[in-house]
N, C-alpha and C positions, 0 to 999 in steps of 0.2 A: 447533499454534498458529502463527499467521501471524508471520513475522519482524518486521513492522511493529508488531504488538501487543506482542511480547516486548520490542523495543527501547523502545517508549513506556513500558511498565510498568517497565522497568529504569531509565529516566531519572527517572520519578516516584518510584520507590523510593529511588534515590540522593538525590534532593532531600529526601524525608521524613527519611531517616537523618541527613543533614547538618543539617537544620533541628532535628531532635531533639537532636543533639549541641550545637548552638549555643544551644538553649533553656536549657541548664545555666548559661550565662554571663549576666550582667546586661546584656543588649542589648535595644534597642528591637526589637519584632517586625518592623517594616519593614526595619530594618538587617540583622537576622538573616536575613530572607527574601532580601534582595538578595545577601548573602554566600553563602547556601546555593545560590542560582541559579548564581553564578559557580563555586563550588567543585564543585558537582555536574556542571556542564558540562565542566569540565576533567577530573574523575574519569571521566565517561562516555566521554570521548575515548579513554582508555586501557583502561578496564575493560570497555566494551561494544563494542569494535572488531569483534568477530566478528559480533555481532547487527546492527551497523550495516552491515557488508558484505553480510550475508544480505538485509537489507532493500533495499539498493541493487540487488542482483541481481534481486530480485523486481520492483522498480520499472522496471528496464531491460527486463525481459521484457514487462511490461505496455505500456510505451511502444512496443516493437518490434511487439507484436501490433496495437496501435491504428494504428501507421503502415502496417503491411501491409494492414489492413482499409481504411484511408483510400485507399491507392493502388489497391486492388481496386475500390472504389466509384468512384473517379475514372475508372479504365479502363472500367468498365461504363457510366458516363455518357457517355464519349467514343465508345461504340459497340463496344467489344470484347466479342464474344459469349461467349468463353471465360470472361472475368472475370465477366460477368453470370451465367453458368450456375453458376460456382463458388460463389457466395453466394446464389443465388436459392432461397429457401425454398419459394416457390409452385411451382417447377418440380419439386420432389421429390414423388413419388407418396405420397399419404396412405394409411394403412391402409385396405384395402377394407372397406366396410361390407356387412352382409348386406342382401339385397334387402328393400325395404319390403313388408310384407304388407297387403293390402287387406281 
């Protein structure tokens, strides 16, 4: 499972648990929801730190890949033949097809 999905589900789960506990008290639903948001945010900072760090690493990797691809495309547009060949899908040989029969 993706670290982002795990962290998001963990945050939602914490919110639901805190809201469930607060529903036992005679509070307005809106007030209980606002308190649950704050308490679950603080709790997730400590309880979900590992998942948050995993998600951060995943996002940093995605940003690095996008930046590298962006630089390669800029170099290819500037005339760098090596950069153009590195990402050119059309230059790759397609699988050979059998000869058409008449």
